[in-house]
N, C-alpha and C positions, 0 to 999 in steps of 0.2 A: 693396467687393464689386462686380465688374463685371456687366454685364447677361448675359453668357454663363454666368457661374457661377450667377446667379440662375435662369436658364432651366433649367439642368441640375438644380439643386436642386428646382425646381418639378416638372419632369418625373419625377424620382425619387419625390417625394411623390405625384404623380398616379398613377403606376403602382402604388404600394404601397397606396393607399387602396381600401377596399371599401365605403366609405360613399357611397351614392347621393346623399344630401343635399349632401355636399361637391361632388360632380360637378355637380349641378344649379346650385348657387350659382356655381361657376366658369364654367359655361356662360352663366349669366345675366349675369355681369360682362362677358364677351367680347361678348355680343350687345348690351349697353347701350353699349359702347365703339364699336361699329361703327355710327356714325350714318348714316342713309340720307339722302344728299344730296337726294333727291327731296322728302322730307318737310320739308327745311329751306328749300325754295324757296317763294316766295309763290304764291298761286293764279294770279296773272297770268302769272308765269314758267312755271308748269306748263301753263297754257292755250296759251301761245305755242309751247312745245315740241310739245304735242299737235297743234296746227295745222300746224306745220312737218312733223311726221311724216306727217300725213294728206296733205299736199300732195306730199311725196316719194313716198308710196305710189301716188299718181295720176300720177306722172311730172312733176309741176309743180315743176321745180327747174332751176337753172342749174349748169353744171359749174364747179368751183372755179377753173379757169383763166380762165373768162369773168369771174367776179366779181373775181379778182385783177387782171385787166387794167384794170378800172375804177379801181382804186386805184393802179396803177403810174404814172399820169399825175402824181401828186403827189410822186413820188420821183425 
């Protein structure tokens, strides 16, 4: 059985059910599968991103072209 056939069968079952408990369980499965990358990062990584965003909000950043020129000298 291929994935498209499975999807169609599941859609059919989903459309036919009137049981809210089944719908809640399916929704929970999908929510569990969608891992939040933010929560998977360390606190240090989150702090660095927050700092970078705060700096960008204040206009404290360099254009991508400026940064890339710095690395071009090695290529």
